[in-house]
N, CA, C and O atoms as CSV, one atom per row, in Angstrom:
chain,resi,resn,atom,element,x,y,z
A,1,UNK,N,N,98.221,42.955,-186.046
A,1,UNK,CA,C,99.162,42.795,-184.962
A,1,UNK,C,C,99.453,41.319,-184.741
A,1,UNK,O,O,98.626,40.459,-185.044
A,2,UNK,N,N,100.628,41.037,-184.214
A,2,UNK,CA,C,101.057,39.653,-184.041
A,2,UNK,C,C,101.066,39.235,-182.577
A,2,UNK,O,O,101.899,38.416,-182.188
A,3,UNK,N,N,100.179,39.762,-181.762
A,3,UNK,CA,C,100.170,39.407,-180.357
A,3,UNK,C,C,99.810,37.934,-180.185
A,3,UNK,O,O,98.794,37.474,-180.706
A,4,UNK,N,N,100.629,37.213,-179.469
A,4,UNK,CA,C,100.329,35.836,-179.148
A,4,UNK,C,C,100.535,34.851,-180.283
A,4,UNK,O,O,100.105,33.703,-180.177
A,5,UNK,N,N,101.174,35.262,-181.358
A,5,UNK,CA,C,101.387,34.354,-182.494
A,5,UNK,C,C,102.705,33.633,-182.290
A,5,UNK,O,O,103.744,34.273,-182.133
A,6,UNK,N,N,102.674,32.300,-182.291
A,6,UNK,CA,C,103.877,31.530,-182.017
A,6,UNK,C,C,104.373,30.773,-183.234
A,6,UNK,O,O,105.317,29.993,-183.111
A,7,UNK,N,N,103.784,30.965,-184.397
A,7,UNK,CA,C,104.195,30.209,-185.578
A,7,UNK,C,C,104.172,31.113,-186.797
A,7,UNK,O,O,103.600,32.204,-186.784
A,8,UNK,N,N,104.804,30.631,-187.838
A,8,UNK,CA,C,104.780,31.342,-189.112
A,8,UNK,C,C,103.550,30.922,-189.892
A,8,UNK,O,O,103.113,29.775,-189.796
A,9,UNK,N,N,102.992,31.833,-190.657
A,9,UNK,CA,C,101.715,31.581,-191.290
A,9,UNK,C,C,101.824,30.641,-192.486
A,9,UNK,O,O,100.968,29.771,-192.647
A,10,UNK,N,N,102.829,30.781,-193.316
A,10,UNK,CA,C,103.040,29.971,-194.510
A,10,UNK,C,C,101.879,30.049,-195.506
A,10,UNK,O,O,101.749,29.176,-196.364
A,11,UNK,N,N,101.053,31.058,-195.408
A,11,UNK,CA,C,99.989,31.363,-196.360
A,11,UNK,C,C,99.006,30.215,-196.572
A,11,UNK,O,O,98.487,30.045,-197.675
A,12,UNK,N,N,98.744,29.429,-195.532
A,12,UNK,CA,C,97.779,28.344,-195.628
A,12,UNK,C,C,96.945,28.327,-194.349
A,12,UNK,O,O,97.156,29.125,-193.436
A,13,UNK,N,N,96.004,27.406,-194.309
A,13,UNK,CA,C,95.259,27.250,-193.070
A,13,UNK,C,C,96.060,26.374,-192.098
A,13,UNK,O,O,97.113,25.847,-192.457
A,14,UNK,N,N,95.567,26.225,-190.893
A,14,UNK,CA,C,96.347,25.588,-189.830
A,14,UNK,C,C,96.619,24.119,-190.110
A,14,UNK,O,O,97.727,23.646,-189.856
A,15,UNK,N,N,95.649,23.391,-190.622
A,15,UNK,CA,C,95.851,21.958,-190.850
A,15,UNK,C,C,96.874,21.710,-191.956
A,15,UNK,O,O,97.687,20.791,-191.854
A,16,UNK,N,N,96.839,22.514,-192.998
A,16,UNK,CA,C,97.819,22.352,-194.072
A,16,UNK,C,C,99.211,22.744,-193.598
A,16,UNK,O,O,100.193,22.091,-193.953
A,17,UNK,N,N,99.304,23.803,-192.799
A,17,UNK,CA,C,100.595,24.212,-192.258
A,17,UNK,C,C,101.191,23.110,-191.393
A,17,UNK,O,O,102.381,22.812,-191.499
A,18,UNK,N,N,100.369,22.502,-190.537
A,18,UNK,CA,C,100.857,21.417,-189.692
A,18,UNK,C,C,101.315,20.226,-190.522
A,18,UNK,O,O,102.322,19.598,-190.196
A,19,UNK,N,N,100.590,19.907,-191.591
A,19,UNK,CA,C,100.973,18.790,-192.456
A,19,UNK,C,C,102.279,19.073,-193.174
A,19,UNK,O,O,103.128,18.189,-193.286
A,20,UNK,N,N,102.453,20.297,-193.663
A,20,UNK,CA,C,103.689,20.658,-194.355
A,20,UNK,C,C,104.875,20.596,-193.396
A,20,UNK,O,O,105.929,20.065,-193.746
A,21,UNK,N,N,104.709,21.129,-192.204
A,21,UNK,CA,C,105.817,21.154,-191.249
A,21,UNK,C,C,106.170,19.761,-190.750
A,21,UNK,O,O,107.348,19.459,-190.564
A,22,UNK,N,N,105.175,18.906,-190.530
A,22,UNK,CA,C,105.504,17.551,-190.099
A,22,UNK,C,C,106.179,16.775,-191.225
A,22,UNK,O,O,107.072,15.968,-190.965
A,23,UNK,N,N,105.773,17.003,-192.460
A,23,UNK,CA,C,106.440,16.362,-193.588
A,23,UNK,C,C,107.872,16.836,-193.757
A,23,UNK,O,O,108.768,16.033,-194.016
A,24,UNK,N,N,108.092,18.131,-193.613
A,24,UNK,CA,C,109.457,18.664,-193.698
A,24,UNK,C,C,110.322,18.133,-192.570
A,24,UNK,O,O,111.483,17.788,-192.791
A,25,UNK,N,N,109.775,18.063,-191.365
A,25,UNK,CA,C,110.538,17.542,-190.237
A,25,UNK,C,C,110.904,16.079,-190.463
A,25,UNK,O,O,112.022,15.663,-190.156
A,26,UNK,N,N,109.964,15.296,-190.999
A,26,UNK,CA,C,110.251,13.888,-191.277
A,26,UNK,C,C,111.357,13.749,-192.315
A,26,UNK,O,O,112.221,12.883,-192.181
A,27,UNK,N,N,111.343,14.579,-193.337
A,27,UNK,CA,C,112.370,14.495,-194.374
A,27,UNK,C,C,113.737,14.939,-193.862
A,27,UNK,O,O,114.757,14.380,-194.265
A,28,UNK,N,N,113.770,15.935,-192.980
A,28,UNK,CA,C,115.047,16.346,-192.398
A,28,UNK,C,C,115.612,15.218,-191.542
A,28,UNK,O,O,116.819,14.978,-191.556
A,29,UNK,N,N,114.760,14.529,-190.804
A,29,UNK,CA,C,115.230,13.412,-189.987
A,29,UNK,C,C,115.668,12.252,-190.873
A,29,UNK,O,O,116.646,11.573,-190.562
A,30,UNK,N,N,114.960,12.019,-191.969
A,30,UNK,CA,C,115.297,10.909,-192.861
A,30,UNK,C,C,116.608,11.173,-193.608
A,30,UNK,O,O,117.480,10.304,-193.637
A,31,UNK,N,N,116.760,12.354,-194.209
A,31,UNK,CA,C,117.907,12.634,-195.071
A,31,UNK,C,C,118.987,13.479,-194.398
A,31,UNK,O,O,120.103,13.574,-194.909
A,32,UNK,N,N,118.669,14.088,-193.264
A,32,UNK,CA,C,119.543,14.950,-192.481
A,32,UNK,C,C,119.904,16.250,-193.190
A,32,UNK,O,O,120.696,17.033,-192.667
A,33,UNK,N,N,119.347,16.491,-194.352
A,33,UNK,CA,C,119.517,17.762,-195.066
A,33,UNK,C,C,118.536,17.793,-196.223
A,33,UNK,O,O,118.456,16.845,-197.003
A,34,UNK,N,N,117.782,18.893,-196.335
A,34,UNK,CA,C,116.858,19.048,-197.448
A,34,UNK,C,C,116.927,20.480,-197.958
A,34,UNK,O,O,117.374,21.391,-197.261
A,35,UNK,N,N,116.476,20.648,-199.178
A,35,UNK,CA,C,116.414,21.969,-199.792
A,35,UNK,C,C,114.953,22.348,-199.949
A,35,UNK,O,O,114.162,21.588,-200.508
A,36,UNK,N,N,114.595,23.532,-199.450
A,36,UNK,CA,C,113.218,24.004,-199.526
A,36,UNK,C,C,113.253,25.534,-199.569
A,36,UNK,O,O,114.325,26.135,-199.636
A,37,UNK,N,N,112.085,26.152,-199.529
A,37,UNK,CA,C,112.078,27.608,-199.526
A,37,UNK,C,C,112.550,28.111,-198.159
A,37,UNK,O,O,112.481,27.405,-197.154
A,38,UNK,N,N,113.019,29.325,-198.161
A,38,UNK,CA,C,113.594,29.898,-196.940
A,38,UNK,C,C,112.563,30.001,-195.817
A,38,UNK,O,O,112.876,29.721,-194.660
A,39,UNK,N,N,111.359,30.393,-196.147
A,39,UNK,CA,C,110.313,30.551,-195.138
A,39,UNK,C,C,109.933,29.213,-194.520
A,39,UNK,O,O,109.735,29.117,-193.309
A,40,UNK,N,N,109.832,28.172,-195.358
A,40,UNK,CA,C,109.511,26.844,-194.837
A,40,UNK,C,C,110.658,26.274,-194.020
A,40,UNK,O,O,110.432,25.585,-193.025
A,41,UNK,N,N,111.891,26.558,-194.435
A,41,UNK,CA,C,113.046,26.054,-193.683
A,41,UNK,C,C,113.096,26.669,-192.290
A,41,UNK,O,O,113.388,25.976,-191.316
A,42,UNK,N,N,112.815,27.952,-192.191
A,42,UNK,CA,C,112.833,28.609,-190.883
A,42,UNK,C,C,111.707,28.094,-189.993
A,42,UNK,O,O,111.876,27.981,-188.779
A,43,UNK,N,N,110.564,27.783,-190.588
A,43,UNK,CA,C,109.457,27.245,-189.795
A,43,UNK,C,C,109.733,25.794,-189.387
A,43,UNK,O,O,109.399,25.389,-188.274
A,44,UNK,N,N,110.338,25.016,-190.281
A,44,UNK,CA,C,110.612,23.608,-189.986
A,44,UNK,C,C,111.727,23.458,-188.957
A,44,UNK,O,O,111.775,22.464,-188.233
A,45,UNK,N,N,112.618,24.437,-188.888
A,45,UNK,CA,C,113.723,24.377,-187.920
A,45,UNK,C,C,113.183,24.243,-186.491
A,45,UNK,O,O,113.748,23.508,-185.681
A,46,UNK,N,N,112.109,24.940,-186.189
A,46,UNK,CA,C,111.534,24.899,-184.848
A,46,UNK,C,C,111.002,23.502,-184.552
A,46,UNK,O,O,111.210,22.979,-183.457
A,47,UNK,N,N,110.314,22.894,-185.522
A,47,UNK,CA,C,109.733,21.568,-185.318
A,47,UNK,C,C,110.828,20.521,-185.158
A,47,UNK,O,O,110.735,19.659,-184.284
A,48,UNK,N,N,111.868,20.586,-185.997
A,48,UNK,CA,C,112.950,19.604,-185.929
A,48,UNK,C,C,113.700,19.719,-184.606
A,48,UNK,O,O,114.035,18.705,-183.994
A,49,UNK,N,N,113.965,20.942,-184.163
A,49,UNK,CA,C,114.647,21.115,-182.884
A,49,UNK,C,C,113.803,20.553,-181.727
A,49,UNK,O,O,114.343,19.954,-180.798
A,50,UNK,N,N,112.496,20.748,-181.789
A,50,UNK,CA,C,111.626,20.183,-180.750
A,50,UNK,C,C,111.642,18.660,-180.782
A,50,UNK,O,O,111.606,18.026,-179.727
A,51,UNK,N,N,111.695,18.061,-181.969
A,51,UNK,CA,C,111.732,16.605,-182.069
A,51,UNK,C,C,113.040,16.042,-181.507
A,51,UNK,O,O,113.034,15.000,-180.852
A,52,UNK,N,N,114.152,16.721,-181.758
A,52,UNK,CA,C,115.435,16.253,-181.226
A,52,UNK,C,C,115.452,16.399,-179.705
A,52,UNK,O,O,116.027,15.563,-179.009
A,53,UNK,N,N,114.833,17.445,-179.192
A,53,UNK,CA,C,114.728,17.597,-177.739
A,53,UNK,C,C,113.903,16.460,-177.140
A,53,UNK,O,O,114.243,15.943,-176.076
A,54,UNK,N,N,112.829,16.069,-177.814
A,54,UNK,CA,C,112.065,14.911,-177.357
A,54,UNK,C,C,112.918,13.651,-177.408
A,54,UNK,O,O,112.837,12.807,-176.515
A,55,UNK,N,N,113.733,13.520,-178.444
A,55,UNK,CA,C,114.605,12.359,-178.562
A,55,UNK,C,C,115.643,12.302,-177.468
A,55,UNK,O,O,116.023,11.218,-177.026
A,56,UNK,N,N,116.102,13.447,-177.027
A,56,UNK,CA,C,117.069,13.470,-175.925
A,56,UNK,C,C,116.408,13.071,-174.608
A,56,UNK,O,O,117.060,12.494,-173.738
A,57,UNK,N,N,115.118,13.373,-174.456
A,57,UNK,CA,C,114.403,12.941,-173.250
A,57,UNK,C,C,114.315,11.426,-173.191
A,57,UNK,O,O,114.616,10.816,-172.165
A,58,UNK,N,N,113.904,10.829,-174.290
A,58,UNK,CA,C,113.988,9.390,-174.449
A,58,UNK,C,C,112.949,8.535,-173.765
A,58,UNK,O,O,113.053,7.311,-173.841
A,59,UNK,N,N,111.952,9.096,-173.101
A,59,UNK,CA,C,110.976,8.251,-172.434
A,59,UNK,C,C,109.837,7.882,-173.392
A,59,UNK,O,O,109.797,8.338,-174.535
A,60,UNK,N,N,108.929,7.060,-172.912
A,60,UNK,CA,C,107.841,6.551,-173.751
A,60,UNK,C,C,106.907,7.678,-174.174
A,60,UNK,O,O,106.448,7.711,-175.315
A,61,UNK,N,N,106.629,8.590,-173.269
A,61,UNK,CA,C,105.735,9.698,-173.608
A,61,UNK,C,C,106.339,10.577,-174.704
A,61,UNK,O,O,105.623,11.052,-175.585
A,62,UNK,N,N,107.647,10.792,-174.650
A,62,UNK,CA,C,108.317,11.576,-175.693
A,62,UNK,C,C,108.228,10.869,-177.037
A,62,UNK,O,O,108.032,11.517,-178.065
A,63,UNK,N,N,108.368,9.544,-177.041
A,63,UNK,CA,C,108.235,8.788,-178.294
A,63,UNK,C,C,106.827,8.935,-178.868
A,63,UNK,O,O,106.656,9.096,-180.077
A,64,UNK,N,N,105.830,8.879,-178.001
A,64,UNK,CA,C,104.450,9.007,-178.480
A,64,UNK,C,C,104.185,10.407,-179.014
A,64,UNK,O,O,103.464,10.566,-179.998
A,65,UNK,N,N,104.754,11.414,-178.382
A,65,UNK,CA,C,104.606,12.782,-178.889
A,65,UNK,C,C,105.289,12.928,-180.243
A,65,UNK,O,O,104.761,13.603,-181.128
A,66,UNK,N,N,106.455,12.307,-180.420
A,66,UNK,CA,C,107.167,12.386,-181.690
A,66,UNK,C,C,106.400,11.667,-182.796
A,66,UNK,O,O,106.340,12.155,-183.925
A,67,UNK,N,N,105.816,10.516,-182.482
A,67,UNK,CA,C,105.017,9.798,-183.481
A,67,UNK,C,C,103.798,10.627,-183.878
A,67,UNK,O,O,103.379,10.599,-185.035
A,68,UNK,N,N,103.235,11.357,-182.935
A,68,UNK,CA,C,102.078,12.194,-183.242
A,68,UNK,C,C,102.427,13.289,-184.236
A,68,UNK,O,O,101.583,13.682,-185.042
A,69,UNK,N,N,103.661,13.788,-184.193
A,69,UNK,CA,C,104.061,14.850,-185.118
A,69,UNK,C,C,104.592,14.271,-186.413
A,69,UNK,O,O,104.176,14.688,-187.494
A,70,UNK,N,N,105.518,13.303,-186.320
A,70,UNK,CA,C,106.186,12.779,-187.505
A,70,UNK,C,C,105.320,11.757,-188.226
A,70,UNK,O,O,105.216,11.792,-189.452
A,71,UNK,N,N,104.696,10.843,-187.480
A,71,UNK,CA,C,103.789,9.892,-188.086
A,71,UNK,C,C,104.413,8.605,-188.569
A,71,UNK,O,O,103.686,7.732,-189.043
A,72,UNK,N,N,105.730,8.438,-188.474
A,72,UNK,CA,C,106.407,7.237,-188.957
A,72,UNK,C,C,107.244,6.659,-187.819
A,72,UNK,O,O,108.175,7.304,-187.337
A,73,UNK,N,N,106.908,5.442,-187.394
A,73,UNK,CA,C,107.604,4.856,-186.247
A,73,UNK,C,C,109.060,4.554,-186.556
A,73,UNK,O,O,109.900,4.624,-185.659
A,74,UNK,N,N,109.383,4.219,-187.805
A,74,UNK,CA,C,110.776,3.939,-188.170
A,74,UNK,C,C,111.622,5.210,-188.056
A,74,UNK,O,O,112.770,5.156,-187.614
A,75,UNK,N,N,111.057,6.349,-188.452
A,75,UNK,CA,C,111.792,7.613,-188.323
A,75,UNK,C,C,111.953,8.011,-186.867
A,75,UNK,O,O,112.986,8.559,-186.482
A,76,UNK,N,N,110.944,7.740,-186.056
A,76,UNK,CA,C,111.056,8.046,-184.630
A,76,UNK,C,C,112.133,7.171,-183.999
A,76,UNK,O,O,112.884,7.626,-183.136
A,77,UNK,N,N,112.205,5.928,-184.427
A,77,UNK,CA,C,113.265,5.032,-183.946
A,77,UNK,C,C,114.641,5.576,-184.321
A,77,UNK,O,O,115.556,5.580,-183.498
A,78,UNK,N,N,114.785,6.034,-185.559
A,78,UNK,CA,C,116.060,6.629,-185.993
A,78,UNK,C,C,116.366,7.887,-185.187
A,78,UNK,O,O,117.507,8.112,-184.784
A,79,UNK,N,N,115.344,8.700,-184.955
A,79,UNK,CA,C,115.529,9.928,-184.197
A,79,UNK,C,C,116.016,9.645,-182.786
A,79,UNK,O,O,116.957,10.288,-182.319
A,80,UNK,N,N,115.398,8.701,-182.104
A,80,UNK,CA,C,115.723,8.441,-180.707
A,80,UNK,C,C,117.021,7.652,-180.547
A,80,UNK,O,O,117.735,7.844,-179.563
A,81,UNK,N,N,117.342,6.758,-181.504
A,81,UNK,CA,C,118.495,5.876,-181.326
A,81,UNK,C,C,119.756,6.350,-182.030
A,81,UNK,O,O,120.856,6.002,-181.600
A,82,UNK,N,N,119.636,7.134,-183.099
A,82,UNK,CA,C,120.817,7.563,-183.845
A,82,UNK,C,C,121.079,9.067,-183.747
A,82,UNK,O,O,122.207,9.488,-183.494
A,83,UNK,N,N,120.045,9.868,-183.946
A,83,UNK,CA,C,120.253,11.316,-184.060
A,83,UNK,C,C,120.356,11.984,-182.697
A,83,UNK,O,O,121.284,12.758,-182.464
A,84,UNK,N,N,119.429,11.705,-181.796
A,84,UNK,CA,C,119.415,12.385,-180.500
A,84,UNK,C,C,120.671,12.140,-179.665
A,84,UNK,O,O,121.133,13.078,-179.014
A,85,UNK,N,N,121.255,10.931,-179.642
A,85,UNK,CA,C,122.482,10.755,-178.850
A,85,UNK,C,C,123.663,11.600,-179.320
A,85,UNK,O,O,124.575,11.873,-178.539
A,86,UNK,N,N,123.658,12.016,-180.581
A,86,UNK,CA,C,124.735,12.892,-181.076
A,86,UNK,C,C,124.758,14.237,-180.360
A,86,UNK,O,O,125.812,14.859,-180.223
A,87,UNK,N,N,123.591,14.680,-179.905
A,87,UNK,CA,C,123.456,16.008,-179.329
A,87,UNK,C,C,123.282,15.963,-177.821
A,87,UNK,O,O,122.619,16.830,-177.252
A,88,UNK,N,N,123.860,14.975,-177.170
A,88,UNK,CA,C,123.701,14.811,-175.735
A,88,UNK,C,C,124.220,15.987,-174.925
A,88,UNK,O,O,123.608,16.358,-173.924
A,89,UNK,N,N,125.326,16.579,-175.333
A,89,UNK,CA,C,125.920,17.691,-174.602
A,89,UNK,C,C,125.425,19.051,-175.082
A,89,UNK,O,O,125.644,20.063,-174.417
A,90,UNK,N,N,124.763,19.075,-176.224
A,90,UNK,CA,C,124.347,20.344,-176.819
A,90,UNK,C,C,123.013,20.791,-176.224
A,90,UNK,O,O,122.101,19.980,-176.061
A,91,UNK,N,N,122.902,22.064,-175.904
A,91,UNK,CA,C,121.701,22.599,-175.260
A,91,UNK,C,C,120.598,22.973,-176.242
A,91,UNK,O,O,119.442,23.091,-175.837
A,92,UNK,N,N,120.910,23.157,-177.486
A,92,UNK,CA,C,119.913,23.551,-178.480
A,92,UNK,C,C,120.599,23.907,-179.766
A,92,UNK,O,O,121.818,23.781,-179.879
A,93,UNK,N,N,119.827,24.356,-180.751
A,93,UNK,CA,C,120.407,24.738,-182.025
A,93,UNK,C,C,120.939,23.544,-182.786
A,93,UNK,O,O,122.114,23.505,-183.151
A,94,UNK,N,N,120.072,22.563,-183.029
A,94,UNK,CA,C,120.507,21.332,-183.669
A,94,UNK,C,C,120.476,21.421,-185.185
A,94,UNK,O,O,121.001,20.538,-185.862
A,95,UNK,N,N,119.874,22.465,-185.730
A,95,UNK,CA,C,119.757,22.605,-187.179
A,95,UNK,C,C,120.400,23.900,-187.643
A,95,UNK,O,O,120.604,24.836,-186.869
A,96,UNK,N,N,120.711,23.921,-188.920
A,96,UNK,CA,C,121.322,25.097,-189.552
A,96,UNK,C,C,120.545,25.379,-190.831
A,96,UNK,O,O,120.211,24.455,-191.573
A,97,UNK,N,N,120.260,26.639,-191.090
A,97,UNK,CA,C,119.595,27.055,-192.320
A,97,UNK,C,C,120.580,27.895,-193.113
A,97,UNK,O,O,121.035,28.940,-192.648
A,98,UNK,N,N,120.910,27.431,-194.321
A,98,UNK,CA,C,121.859,28.123,-195.196
A,98,UNK,C,C,121.090,28.640,-196.396
A,98,UNK,O,O,120.431,27.867,-197.091
A,99,UNK,N,N,121.165,29.932,-196.646
A,99,UNK,CA,C,120.458,30.525,-197.775
A,99,UNK,C,C,121.194,30.179,-199.069
A,99,UNK,O,O,122.423,30.227,-199.130
A,100,UNK,N,N,120.423,29.829,-200.099
A,100,UNK,CA,C,121.003,29.385,-201.361
A,100,UNK,C,C,120.805,30.364,-202.510
A,100,UNK,O,O,121.522,30.280,-203.507
A,101,UNK,N,N,119.870,31.273,-202.404
A,101,UNK,CA,C,119.593,32.178,-203.510
A,101,UNK,C,C,118.240,31.864,-204.122
A,101,UNK,O,O,117.544,30.965,-203.651
A,102,UNK,N,N,117.858,32.587,-205.161
A,102,UNK,CA,C,116.518,32.418,-205.733
A,102,UNK,C,C,116.392,31.150,-206.577
A,102,UNK,O,O,117.352,30.704,-207.207
A,103,UNK,N,N,115.185,30.582,-206.574
A,103,UNK,CA,C,114.869,29.439,-207.424
A,103,UNK,C,C,114.695,29.934,-208.844
A,103,UNK,O,O,114.180,31.032,-209.055
A,104,UNK,N,N,115.111,29.151,-209.818
A,104,UNK,CA,C,115.107,29.626,-211.204
A,104,UNK,C,C,113.699,29.790,-211.768
A,104,UNK,O,O,113.494,30.646,-212.629
A,105,UNK,N,N,112.726,29.008,-211.321
A,105,UNK,CA,C,111.399,29.074,-211.908
A,105,UNK,C,C,110.598,30.288,-211.494
A,105,UNK,O,O,110.025,30.974,-212.341
A,106,UNK,N,N,110.551,30.567,-210.182
A,106,UNK,CA,C,109.706,31.653,-209.706
A,106,UNK,C,C,110.448,32.641,-208.809
A,106,UNK,O,O,109.829,33.525,-208.218
A,107,UNK,N,N,111.755,32.498,-208.704
A,107,UNK,CA,C,112.610,33.404,-207.932
A,107,UNK,C,C,112.291,33.377,-206.434
A,107,UNK,O,O,112.528,34.356,-205.726
A,108,UNK,N,N,111.750,32.248,-205.958
A,108,UNK,CA,C,111.507,32.119,-204.533
A,108,UNK,C,C,112.849,31.911,-203.826
A,108,UNK,O,O,113.684,31.149,-204.313
A,109,UNK,N,N,113.067,32.569,-202.700
A,109,UNK,CA,C,114.349,32.391,-201.991
A,109,UNK,C,C,114.445,30.976,-201.431
A,109,UNK,O,O,113.563,30.536,-200.694
A,110,UNK,N,N,115.508,30.269,-201.776
A,110,UNK,CA,C,115.693,28.882,-201.364
A,110,UNK,C,C,116.699,28.805,-200.226
A,110,UNK,O,O,117.540,29.687,-200.055
A,111,UNK,N,N,116.593,27.726,-199.448
A,111,UNK,CA,C,117.500,27.525,-198.327
A,111,UNK,C,C,117.718,26.029,-198.137
A,111,UNK,O,O,116.918,25.199,-198.570
A,112,UNK,N,N,118.813,25.719,-197.485
A,112,UNK,CA,C,119.150,24.340,-197.145
A,112,UNK,C,C,119.041,24.213,-195.632
A,112,UNK,O,O,119.686,24.958,-194.895
A,113,UNK,N,N,118.226,23.269,-195.170
A,113,UNK,CA,C,118.149,23.029,-193.723
A,113,UNK,C,C,118.815,21.692,-193.469
A,113,UNK,O,O,118.502,20.698,-194.124
A,114,UNK,N,N,119.739,21.670,-192.509
A,114,UNK,CA,C,120.494,20.463,-192.229
A,114,UNK,C,C,120.769,20.359,-190.742
A,114,UNK,O,O,120.741,21.351,-190.013
A,115,UNK,N,N,121.037,19.125,-190.306
A,115,UNK,CA,C,121.414,18.911,-188.929
A,115,UNK,C,C,122.861,19.308,-188.732
A,115,UNK,O,O,123.699,19.045,-189.595
A,116,UNK,N,N,123.170,19.943,-187.600
A,116,UNK,CA,C,124.530,20.409,-187.330
A,116,UNK,C,C,125.401,19.224,-187.018
A,116,UNK,O,O,126.593,19.387,-186.758
């Protein structure tokens, strides 16, 4: 049963899942669009949307929370000064996941996650 589960499992333990999601979120903020598996893209969408919401808040505590997740101060600076102001009027849904089809090597379903 999935009572009380707020995240996707990603077939790893919790520390590895957190590392993968923070890395994916950092790459989405850096490149504004990345290609990954569909399951990882859907899980990373939640983290990226939360980071942009922190960027819209803009206070010092929000910056420290973003650094704790992303880990790179230059990316947090880009997030707060360039990306978050774009979404000032938007209430949510800052990312889009587009399905691309199966990967040629192992037929894993691929997706593109990008900022709207």
